[in-house]
C-alpha positions in Angstrom: 116.1 12.9 123.3 116.1 10.2 126.4 116.7 10.9 129.9 120.4 9.8 129.5 121.2 12.3 127.1 119.3 15.0 129.2 120.9 14.2 132.5 124.3 14.6 130.6 123.0 17.9 129.1 122.0 19.4 132.4 125.4 17.9 134.3 127.5 19.7 131.5 125.4 23.2 132.2 126.2 22.5 135.7 129.7 21.7 135.5 130.3 25.4 133.4 128.3 27.3 135.5 130.4 25.9 138.9 133.4 27.0 136.6 132.0 30.2 136.3 131.2 31.0 139.6 134.5 29.5 140.8 136.2 31.4 138.9 134.5 34.7 140.0 135.0 33.6 143.5 138.2 32.6 143.0 139.7 36.2 141.5 137.5 38.0 144.3 139.5 36.6 147.0 142.8 36.8 145.3 141.6 40.3 144.5 141.2 41.0 148.3 144.3 39.3 149.6 146.2 41.2 147.0 145.0 44.7 148.1 145.1 43.7 152.2 149.0 42.5 151.8 149.5 45.1 149.1 147.5 48.1 151.1 146.6 49.0 147.5 143.1 49.3 148.4 143.0 52.7 150.0 144.7 54.2 147.1 142.2 52.5 145.0 139.2 54.0 146.8 140.5 57.2 146.6 141.2 57.3 143.0 138.0 55.8 142.2 136.1 59.1 144.8 138.6 61.4 142.5 137.5 60.5 139.3 134.2 59.9 140.3 133.5 63.3 141.1 133.5 64.9 137.6 131.1 64.4 135.1 130.7 65.3 131.5 128.2 68.0 130.8 125.9 67.5 127.6 126.6 70.1 125.5 124.1 70.4 122.2 126.9 72.4 120.3 127.6 69.9 117.1 129.9 70.2 114.0 129.4 69.1 110.5 131.4 66.4 109.8 134.8 67.0 107.6 135.3 65.6 104.5 131.5 65.0 103.6 130.9 64.6 100.3 127.1 63.7 99.9 124.7 63.8 96.5 120.7 64.2 97.2 119.1 62.9 94.4 115.7 64.2 95.9 116.9 67.9 96.2 113.5 69.5 96.8 113.9 72.6 95.2 111.0 75.0 95.5 112.0 77.6 93.3 112.0 78.8 89.4 114.6 80.7 87.8 117.9 79.5 88.5 120.2 77.7 85.6 120.1 74.2 87.5 117.8 71.7 86.2 115.0 70.6 89.0 115.7 67.2 88.6 119.4 67.6 88.7 121.2 66.0 92.0 122.3 68.2 94.9 125.6 68.2 96.1 126.6 69.0 99.8 130.7 68.8 100.7 132.3 69.8 103.5 136.1 70.4 104.1 138.5 69.0 106.6 137.6 71.5 109.1 134.0 70.7 108.8 133.1 74.0 106.9 130.5 73.9 103.7 132.6 74.2 100.4 131.5 77.1 98.5 132.8 74.8 95.0 135.7 77.4 94.5 139.5 76.9 96.0 140.6 80.1 94.1 141.3 82.5 96.5 142.2 80.4 99.6 145.4 81.9 100.9 143.2 85.5 101.1 144.4 87.6 103.8 140.7 88.5 104.6 138.7 85.2 105.8 135.0 85.9 106.5 133.5 83.6 108.9 129.4 83.0 108.7 127.9 81.4 111.8 124.4 80.6 112.4 121.7 77.8 111.8 120.3 75.7 108.9 119.5 79.0 107.2 123.4 79.5 107.2 124.0 76.0 106.4 122.0 76.2 103.4 121.8 72.5 102.8 118.7 72.8 100.7 120.2 74.8 98.3 122.7 73.8 95.7 126.1 74.4 96.3 127.2 77.5 94.1 123.8 79.7 95.2 124.5 79.0 99.2 124.5 82.8 100.1 128.4 82.2 101.5 129.1 80.9 98.5 127.7 83.8 96.5 129.2 86.2 98.7 132.8 84.8 98.4 132.2 84.8 94.2 131.2 88.7 94.1 133.6 89.6 96.7 136.2 88.3 94.5 135.3 89.1 90.9 132.8 91.9 91.4 134.0 93.8 94.1 138.0 92.6 93.6 138.5 92.0 97.3 140.4 89.1 97.8 138.7 86.7 100.3 138.4 83.4 101.6 134.6 82.9 102.8 134.4 79.9 105.3 130.4 78.8 105.8 130.1 77.2 109.8 126.4 77.2 109.7 125.3 73.8 111.3 121.6 73.0 111.5 119.5 73.6 114.8 122.5 76.0 116.2 121.7 78.9 118.5 123.8 81.9 119.5 125.4 80.0 122.3 126.4 77.1 119.9 128.3 79.6 117.7 130.1 80.7 120.5 131.4 77.6 121.1 132.4 76.5 117.4 134.1 80.1 117.4 135.8 79.2 120.5 136.5 75.6 120.3 137.2 75.5 116.5 140.7 75.7 115.8 140.6 76.7 111.8 138.3 79.3 113.0 140.9 81.8 115.2 142.0 82.6 112.0 139.2 84.0 110.7 139.6 88.0 110.2 135.6 88.6 110.3 132.9 87.0 111.6 129.4 87.3 110.6 126.2 85.9 112.8 122.6 85.3 112.2 120.4 83.8 114.5 117.2 84.2 115.7 114.6 81.8 115.6 116.1 78.5 116.8 117.0 80.8 120.2 113.4 82.1 120.0 112.3 78.5 119.9 114.8 77.2 122.5 114.4 80.1 124.9 110.7 79.6 124.7 110.7 75.8 125.5 113.1 76.1 128.2 113.9 79.8 129.3 117.4 79.6 129.0 120.5 78.4 126.9 121.9 76.6 129.8 122.8 72.8 129.3 121.6 70.0 131.9 124.6 69.0 134.5 126.1 65.6 134.1 125.7 63.4 136.9 127.4 60.2 135.8 130.9 60.5 137.2 133.4 58.2 135.1 134.0 55.5 137.2 130.5 55.0 138.4 127.8 52.2 137.4 125.4 55.0 135.8 128.2 55.6 133.6 128.0 52.0 132.5 124.2 52.1 131.9 124.8 55.6 130.0 127.4 54.0 127.8 125.5 51.1 127.1 122.4 53.2 126.1 124.3 55.1 123.7 125.9 52.3 122.1 122.2 50.8 121.6 120.8 53.6 120.0 123.9 54.1 117.8 123.7 50.8 116.7 119.6 51.1 116.1 120.3 54.3 113.9 123.1 52.8 112.3 120.7 49.6 111.2 117.2 51.8 110.6 119.5 54.2 108.5 121.2 51.4 106.2 118.1 48.8 106.0 114.8 50.0 103.8 112.5 47.6 106.2 113.6 49.0 109.6 113.8 52.3 108.1 109.9 52.1 107.0 109.4 50.3 110.4 111.1 53.3 112.8 109.0 56.0 110.5 105.9 53.8 111.1 105.8 53.2 114.7 108.6 55.4 116.2 107.0 58.1 114.5 110.0 60.2 113.9 111.4 62.8 111.6 113.6 60.8 109.1 115.8 63.9 108.9 116.2 65.2 112.2 115.8 62.1 113.9 113.7 63.4 116.4 110.5 61.9 117.6 109.3 65.0 120.2 110.6 68.2 121.5 110.4 71.2 119.3 111.2 71.2 115.7 111.3 74.3 113.8 108.6 74.4 111.2 106.3 76.5 109.8 103.8 76.6 112.7 106.9 78.1 114.9 107.0 81.3 113.0 104.1 82.4 114.5 105.1 80.8 118.4 103.3 82.8 121.2 105.9 83.0 123.8 104.3 85.0 127.1 107.7 85.7 128.2 109.0 87.0 125.0 110.4 90.5 126.4 112.6 88.4 129.0 114.0 85.6 127.0 114.5 88.8 124.2 117.0 90.2 127.3 118.7 86.6 127.5 119.2 86.7 123.6 120.8 90.1 123.9 123.3 89.2 126.6 124.3 85.9 124.4 124.9 88.2 121.1 127.1 90.9 123.6 129.0 88.2 124.5 129.4 86.7 120.7 130.4 90.6 120.3 133.0 90.4 122.9 134.4 86.8 122.3 135.0 87.9 118.8 136.6 91.5 119.7 139.0 89.4 122.2 140.3 87.1 119.2 141.1 89.8 117.2 138.1 89.1 114.8 135.9 91.8 113.8 132.2 90.8 114.5 129.2 91.6 112.0 125.7 90.9 113.1 122.6 89.8 110.4 119.3 90.1 111.1 117.2 87.2 110.3 114.3 87.5 107.5 111.4 85.2 107.3 108.9 85.1 104.1 105.8 86.4 106.3 105.8 88.7 109.4 106.5 87.3 112.8 106.3 89.5 115.8 108.6 87.1 117.9 111.2 87.3 115.1 110.6 91.2 114.8 111.6 91.8 118.3 114.2 89.7 118.2 115.6 91.2 114.9 115.1 94.5 116.8 117.4 93.2 119.6 120.2 92.8 117.0 119.5 96.4 115.7 119.8 97.8 119.3 123.3 95.9 120.2 124.7 97.1 116.6 123.8 100.4 117.4 124.8 100.8 121.0 128.1 99.2 120.0 128.7 100.9 116.8 129.4 97.7 114.7 128.2 96.6 111.2 124.6 95.1 111.1 123.5 93.8 108.0 119.9 94.1 107.8 118.6 91.7 105.8 114.8 91.8 107.1 114.6 95.4 105.8 116.6 95.2 103.2 114.7 92.3 101.4 111.3 93.3 99.6 108.3 93.0 101.4 106.7 90.5 98.6 109.2 87.7 99.6 107.6 84.5 99.7 109.4 83.4 96.5 112.5 83.6 98.1 111.5 80.6 100.4 110.9 77.2 100.6 107.6 76.1 101.8 108.0 76.4 104.9 108.7 79.9 105.4 111.9 80.1 106.9 114.5 78.4 104.5 116.2 79.7 101.7 115.5 78.5 98.2 118.0 79.1 95.4 117.1 82.2 94.3 116.8 83.6 98.1 120.7 82.5 98.4 121.5 84.6 95.3 119.3 87.3 96.3 120.9 87.2 100.3 124.4 86.7 99.0 124.0 90.0 96.4 122.9 91.9 99.6 125.4 90.6 102.0 128.2 91.3 99.4 127.4 94.6 98.6 126.8 95.6 102.6 130.6 94.1 103.0 132.2 95.5 99.9 132.9 99.1 101.2 133.7 98.1 104.8 136.2 95.6 103.1 138.0 98.4 101.1 136.5 97.8 97.7 136.4 100.8 95.1 133.5 99.2 92.9 130.6 100.7 93.4 127.6 98.5 94.6 124.7 98.9 92.1 122.4 96.5 93.5 121.2 97.3 96.5 121.7 100.6 99.0 122.2 100.2 102.6 119.4 101.6 104.9 118.4 105.2 104.6 120.1 107.5 107.4 116.5 108.5 108.5 116.2 104.8 109.6 119.3 104.7 111.3 118.4 108.1 113.3 114.8 106.9 114.2 116.5 103.3 115.2 118.9 105.3 117.8 116.0 107.3 119.0 113.8 104.1 119.8 116.7 102.8 121.6 117.5 105.8 123.8 113.5 106.2 124.4 113.7 101.9 125.4 110.7 101.5 122.8 112.3 99.3 120.5 109.5 96.9 120.0 
């Protein structure tokens, strides 16, 4: 390239730069004069200040995407004895309300509508659709116990009690539930152990601030990177190798529920158990205010855990003191129970889903007016309930 061509190129660049700067300067002058003449600048500043005074809180509650229809070709089944081939694909579907499909719409419109809320154990993504425990409960109550019901699975991975409160309060469809069954424990324990509370951080970026622009820009970049890396084999492999992230949770750092968290040592366990209790009681109060019957369920694990036992005891205490239904899965399951769980000892496998479904359906059947005898599972012995009441009265339930 000769000198004349270079000079022409530089002059062209200078021309466009001057044109842009001149346009910006002209707009600024016109904007200033317009504001001065029309006296609008005072109104603009006041409006900007007013809008910048409120920021959105970063609430961690999520919902499952409505009308999802996914097929998992790597189902990760860890159990034997089901009628489903180990190599068969697993289906995960949701309806237009974001609740997990049971695979049957036979009783849609039933007067009794039971909503299950919880975390990943309730969501039961790893379990095949027909044997997720809410689906089993629906099938047994309708076909065996002759109680017309519609069952909704509102479990969402990672959720805690406060998230289920938010879902119950904010999902319009859930207002139609006549009964709501809550099962939370390990996610609450982990969250409280790491941050000592359920509260979300306060938002600090007002709607008209530069920080809001940066926040939105960062969110756009993150969303684009997530989209690209989950749609490209090369980028996905690079992300797993260099970012060291969990492919299913999408997280790199922070607490993740796993086998290691079963025995998590929490030096403030008693303090956190009281916080947990307060939110369980808030859930009960909200349910009653919405004319919905609340039911509590303890959350079982495959092996003993002191922290899990303490939080399950909180549920038993609250249930006893408030004279409400509690389904004590942790006590109703056999001691030898590892065969009901996946290898993380937390999430149920197919056999676990079926077993929980049979227990829960039997426990709910009588209170729902079934006259069919529950031949499979009996409620806890009366002596155990009396003993529980004595322990609550003495304050020694741990």
